[in-house]
C-alpha distance (Angstrom), angle and dihedral (degrees) to the residues before:
residue distance angle dihedral
X1 . . .
X2 3.86 . .
X3 3.70 110.9 .
X4 3.78 122.2 -115.4
X5 3.79 140.8 170.4
X6 3.75 131.2 -129.2
X7 3.76 131.3 -150.8
X8 3.83 131.5 -170.2
X9 3.77 142.2 159.9
X10 3.73 111.4 -71.1
X11 3.81 90.0 -116.7
X12 3.63 134.5 5.0
X13 3.89 132.8 -160.9
X14 3.65 114.0 -161.2
X15 3.83 130.8 -179.6
X16 3.69 147.4 63.5
X17 3.80 109.9 -53.6
X18 3.78 96.3 7.4
X19 3.83 90.4 126.7
X20 3.82 89.3 72.2
X21 3.87 85.9 72.9
X22 3.84 97.9 48.7
X23 3.86 104.1 84.9
X24 3.86 92.3 69.2
X25 3.88 89.7 45.6
X26 3.82 90.3 52.8
X27 3.79 93.1 46.2
X28 3.75 90.5 54.9
X29 3.73 89.6 57.5
X30 3.88 95.3 52.7
X31 3.75 142.2 -31.0
X32 3.69 96.8 -134.9
X33 3.87 104.7 71.1
X34 3.77 130.7 -172.1
X35 3.89 107.1 -157.3
X36 3.85 113.8 -163.3
X37 3.70 107.0 -170.4
X38 3.95 143.6 174.3
X39 3.75 126.4 -152.7
X40 3.99 96.5 -66.4
X41 3.91 110.5 124.6
X42 3.87 89.5 -139.6
X43 3.79 87.2 77.9
X44 3.81 92.1 68.2
X45 3.86 93.1 51.3
X46 3.78 89.4 49.1
X47 3.72 95.7 49.7
X48 3.93 86.9 51.9
X49 3.81 93.2 48.3
X50 3.69 89.7 51.3
X51 3.80 93.4 48.1
X52 3.79 88.2 52.3
X53 3.71 88.6 54.8
X54 3.87 89.9 58.5
X55 3.85 94.1 -101.5
X56 3.71 121.5 149.1
X57 3.93 101.7 -134.5
X58 3.77 126.7 -162.4
X59 3.69 108.3 -167.8
X60 3.90 119.7 -161.9
X61 3.90 117.2 -173.5
X62 3.77 116.0 -151.6
X63 3.73 138.6 177.6
X64 3.79 137.3 -167.2
X65 3.76 130.6 14.7
X66 3.83 115.9 -30.2
X67 3.82 113.6 -100.6
X68 3.84 132.6 -172.7
X69 3.85 91.8 -114.2
X70 3.96 89.3 54.7
X71 3.75 91.3 44.4
X72 3.83 92.7 52.9
X73 3.80 90.3 47.5
X74 3.79 95.4 47.4
X75 3.87 92.4 46.5
X76 3.75 88.7 64.3
X77 3.89 90.0 57.8
X78 3.82 92.1 39.6
X79 3.76 96.2 52.2
X80 3.71 91.6 44.9
X81 3.83 90.4 55.1
X82 3.81 92.2 53.3
X83 3.79 92.4 -150.9
X84 3.76 125.8 -163.9
X85 3.89 93.0 -154.7
X86 3.81 138.0 21.5
X87 3.75 123.2 -144.7
X88 3.81 126.0 -169.3
X89 3.80 115.7 -166.3
X90 3.76 112.6 175.5
X91 3.84 141.5 50.1
X92 3.79 127.0 -30.2
X93 3.82 92.3 -79.5
X94 3.85 90.4 55.3
X95 3.81 90.9 48.7
X96 3.77 93.3 47.8
X97 3.85 93.5 53.5
X98 3.78 92.6 43.7
X99 3.94 88.0 50.1
X100 3.75 88.9 51.1
X101 3.88 93.3 49.1
X102 3.83 90.7 49.2
X103 3.85 90.7 50.8
X104 3.81 95.0 43.8
X105 3.81 108.9 31.6
X106 3.81 96.1 75.6
X107 3.87 91.0 53.8
X108 3.84 132.0 62.5
X109 3.72 94.6 -143.2
X110 3.91 125.9 118.3
X111 3.92 115.4 -103.8
X112 3.76 87.5 -125.9
X113 3.81 90.2 65.3
X114 3.79 85.8 68.5
X115 3.74 109.8 29.9
X116 3.84 117.9 108.7
X117 3.75 124.9 -118.6
X118 3.82 97.6 -3.4
X119 3.84 96.4 43.8
X120 3.71 135.4 40.0
X121 3.79 96.1 -82.7
X122 3.74 93.6 -141.8
X123 3.86 119.3 161.8
X124 3.82 119.5 -102.7
X125 3.77 112.8 -86.0
X126 3.76 96.7 -153.4
X127 3.90 126.3 40.0
X128 3.79 113.3 -100.7
X129 3.80 120.6 -108.8
X130 3.82 118.0 -101.5
X131 3.73 105.4 -79.7
X132 3.95 126.5 -156.0
X133 3.72 115.6 -160.2
X134 3.81 120.7 -159.7
X135 3.81 113.4 175.1
X136 3.84 120.8 -155.5
X137 3.77 94.7 -174.4
X138 3.84 129.1 52.3
X139 3.71 107.9 -130.3
X140 3.73 125.2 68.6
X141 3.88 100.6 49.0
X142 3.88 84.8 -146.5
X143 3.84 88.1 149.5
X144 3.79 86.5 69.9
X145 3.88 104.7 39.9
X146 3.76 130.7 90.5
X147 3.86 98.0 -137.4
X148 3.80 139.6 67.7
X149 3.69 120.3 -142.7
X150 3.85 115.1 -136.6
X151 3.74 129.8 -176.2
X152 3.80 112.9 -136.0
X153 3.81 103.7 -157.6
X154 3.85 94.8 -162.8
X155 3.79 91.1 59.1
X156 3.92 97.1 33.7
X157 3.78 85.4 -132.2
X158 3.81 136.2 121.4
X159 3.80 112.1 -140.2
X160 3.67 137.7 170.6
X161 3.82 137.4 -106.3
X162 3.73 101.1 -154.5
X163 3.76 137.9 -177.0
X164 3.85 134.0 143.0
X165 3.80 88.8 -125.9
X166 3.90 90.8 60.4
X167 3.72 88.9 78.1
X168 3.79 112.7 118.5
X169 3.84 118.9 -91.8
X170 3.86 85.9 -151.9
X171 3.93 128.7 13.3
X172 3.79 114.6 -164.9
X173 3.84 110.2 -162.4
X174 3.86 105.4 -174.4
X175 3.92 109.5 166.2
X176 3.87 87.8 -162.0
X177 3.73 88.6 72.7
X178 3.72 90.3 62.3
X179 3.85 97.8 48.8
X180 3.86 116.3 124.3
X181 3.87 91.9 12.8
X182 3.77 107.7 164.7
X183 3.70 115.3 -85.8
X184 3.89 95.3 -118.9
X185 3.82 91.7 49.8
X186 3.79 90.8 46.0
X187 3.83 90.0 52.4
X188 3.77 96.8 46.8
X189 3.86 97.7 41.0
X190 3.76 88.8 44.2
X191 3.76 92.6 54.0
X192 3.74 88.7 48.6
X193 3.92 88.7 54.9
X194 3.81 89.4 47.1
X195 3.76 91.2 51.0
X196 3.84 90.2 46.9
X197 3.95 91.8 59.6
X198 3.85 93.7 41.7
X199 3.83 99.0 49.5
X200 3.86 94.8 48.1
X201 3.91 88.5 46.8
X202 3.84 90.1 53.2
X203 3.86 95.1 36.6
X204 3.73 121.0 119.0
X205 3.82 83.4 -130.4
X206 3.77 94.9 58.3
X207 3.78 115.7 139.0
X208 3.93 134.0 -176.0
X209 3.73 96.8 -95.5
X210 3.79 95.6 49.1
X211 3.79 89.3 44.5
X212 3.69 88.8 56.7
X213 3.79 92.1 50.6
X214 3.74 92.3 48.2
X215 3.84 104.0 44.5
X216 3.75 96.3 66.1
X217 3.75 95.6 33.9
X218 3.81 97.8 55.6
X219 3.89 90.2 60.6
X220 3.72 98.4 33.7
X221 3.88 95.7 45.4
X222 3.76 94.5 46.9
X223 3.89 90.5 50.2
X224 3.66 93.6 47.5
X225 3.77 92.2 47.3
X226 3.81 91.0 51.1
X227 3.84 87.7 49.3
X228 3.88 89.4 53.1
X229 3.67 92.0 53.4
X230 3.83 87.8 62.2
X231 3.79 91.9 52.4
X232 3.82 146.3 -67.0
X233 3.83 113.8 -33.4
X234 3.78 121.0 167.6
X235 3.78 94.5 -159.0
X236 3.90 88.8 53.8
X237 3.80 87.6 49.6
X238 3.73 90.3 54.3
X239 3.79 92.1 51.6
X240 3.81 93.4 47.8
X241 3.72 90.6 51.5
X242 3.73 91.9 51.1
X243 4.02 90.1 44.7
X244 3.80 89.1 51.0
X245 3.89 92.6 50.7
X246 3.76 92.1 47.5
X247 3.84 90.1 48.6
X248 3.75 91.0 56.3
X249 3.85 91.5 49.0
X250 3.91 88.6 46.3
X251 3.83 94.6 50.7
X252 3.79 94.3 42.0
X253 3.78 89.3 57.1
X254 3.82 107.7 29.5
X255 3.88 102.5 24.4
X256 3.85 127.3 -133.0
X257 3.79 131.5 -105.1
X258 3.71 147.2 -138.8
X259 3.69 95.8 -28.9
X260 3.80 92.8 63.0
X261 3.69 90.3 34.7
X262 3.77 87.9 64.7
X263 3.85 95.7 33.2
X264 3.84 97.3 64.8
X265 3.82 91.7 49.7
X266 3.72 95.3 42.6
X267 3.84 92.7 46.9
X268 3.78 89.4 49.9
X269 3.80 93.1 53.1
X270 3.83 98.4 38.4
X271 3.74 107.5 25.3
X272 3.76 87.8 -135.8
X273 3.80 120.4 153.9
X274 3.72 112.5 -81.7
X275 3.66 97.4 -135.5
X276 3.81 94.1 51.7
X277 3.84 90.6 51.6
X278 3.84 90.2 51.8
X279 3.77 91.3 46.9
X280 3.67 93.5 54.9
X281 3.84 96.8 43.1
X282 3.62 99.5 46.4
X283 3.80 98.8 76.3
X284 3.89 94.6 50.5
X285 3.86 93.6 42.4
X286 3.87 91.0 52.2
X287 3.87 88.3 51.1
X288 3.87 91.3 46.1
X289 3.85 93.3 46.7
X290 3.86 92.7 46.1
X291 3.80 91.2 49.4
X292 3.81 94.2 47.4
X293 3.70 91.5 49.0
X294 3.78 92.6 48.5
X295 3.89 89.1 50.4
X296 3.72 89.7 53.6
X297 3.81 93.7 49.5
X298 3.95 88.9 -117.4
X299 3.91 122.5 151.8
X300 3.84 109.8 -91.7
X301 3.90 97.0 -176.5
X302 3.87 90.4 117.1
X303 3.79 88.2 60.5
X304 3.83 87.2 53.5
X305 3.77 88.6 54.2
X306 3.62 92.5 52.0
X307 3.89 91.1 48.8
X308 3.66 90.2 52.5
X309 3.83 96.8 46.1
X310 3.87 93.1 48.1
X311 3.71 91.1 45.6
X312 3.77 93.0 51.3
X313 3.85 90.6 49.8
X314 3.82 94.3 51.4
X315 3.76 99.0 32.6
X316 3.78 94.8 -118.3
X317 3.78 135.9 102.2
X318 3.78 133.5 -137.0
X319 3.83 135.8 68.1
X320 3.73 117.4 -14.9
X321 3.76 94.1 -132.0
X322 3.92 89.4 58.0
X323 3.73 96.0 46.8
X324 3.85 92.6 44.6
X325 3.84 91.2 49.6
X326 3.75 91.4 50.0
X327 3.80 89.7 48.3
X328 3.80 93.0 52.0
X329 3.80 91.3 47.2
X330 3.77 95.5 48.9
X331 3.82 91.2 52.9
X332 3.81 97.5 45.8
X333 3.82 102.0 -107.7
X334 3.79 104.0 167.7
X335 3.79 121.2 -116.2
X336 3.81 121.6 -118.9
X337 3.77 92.3 -100.2
X338 3.83 90.3 56.9
X339 4.01 86.2 50.8
X340 3.74 90.9 54.8
X341 3.77 104.1 -95.6
X342 3.77 108.5 138.1
X343 3.86 131.4 -179.9
X344 3.85 92.7 -109.4
X345 3.85 89.7 66.5
X346 3.81 98.6 45.4
X347 3.82 95.1 95.8
X348 3.68 91.6 55.0
X349 3.66 95.2 43.1
X350 3.80 93.8 52.1
X351 3.90 91.4 46.4
X352 3.84 92.4 51.6
X353 3.82 94.7 40.6
X354 3.77 90.3 54.9
X355 3.87 89.4 60.5
X356 3.84 94.9 48.3
X357 3.79 116.7 116.3
X358 3.78 90.4 -130.3
X359 3.94 90.9 65.3
X360 3.87 84.8 66.5
X361 3.81 88.9 74.6
X362 3.84 97.0 46.5
X363 3.84 109.1 122.3
X364 3.87 92.5 -120.6
X365 3.81 133.5 5.9
X366 3.73 112.2 -92.5
X367 3.91 123.8 -148.8
X368 3.68 125.0 -128.8
X369 3.76 89.1 -105.2
X370 3.77 90.4 56.0
X371 3.80 91.4 50.0
X372 3.82 91.3 49.7
X373 3.70 88.7 52.4
X374 3.79 92.3 53.0
X375 3.83 89.2 55.1
X376 3.78 93.8 48.1
X377 3.85 93.1 49.8
X378 3.89 90.8 50.8
X379 3.83 95.7 44.2
């Protein structure tokens, strides 16, 4: 067996209501707390709980995808607060920004010293602060990853700040925080999670641990997402929260593929929601990868597995790419053209996507012609 390594948060709390225990856990990590939050009301209660435990809490409210401009501004506040622990409570964007602040606040370096592709890509010079991740959506799995995705406006790119030490000290996966999430957000974030258990399973870097995480999650997550499209369902929320967390663990250890190779580039150019981009790209990327592997005479049995699991979840049979495309269409997921992807930028998207770090995990190299075909099918 080929050797592999596996990384994960130092500790994970998972289960409905587990967020009720977290204030004491945070206080034990440090009394000066930087709380980065989105719109979820649970952040107000957490701040109050921490204050009641004699913590000094600096709260930053943020919206939208993290950008380098925002990061530069928030670093001023974060460094002035001299926190001992950073908490991110919100969606994937909030957790990415919190993760970046935890990584950079203890140092004096410029973020561009450490960003991949557009920056110097240098390792962190000072260990990150303890980081507590509390997701309020089920999609990115950012509470279980070792990178923060940052949009660089001047380059129209999304790139990563990445370091093994950026893995969360504590991940708190409470499905109750995702209850009653808007249907469109549930669809897009859910398809992101499904993509993030399919791509690592098919990845050229797959390993036995990520395989185990992905096998159950592809079927269970897809079935839960289909249930949530019919109406609110706490049991399905629980399953999607677990699927999202497992997807973060899988991608952190086996990488992703062409869906995410494109998604970071398209998101940087258009500003479209990451999950919606992934959901639209997943079917044509599956088709392109399957065809490329068949042309090369490579084993495609893992694609057969994905076909079977998606079919079982949806009560259908056939190719996964066809079933997933029908699912996206029937539930109103916008196509790439509606997300701002027009034919005149295809060449640039293909060139930049081919250079993405996510492409290194794709099961087989794809040609420029293959990548163009992906965009055309998703348009």
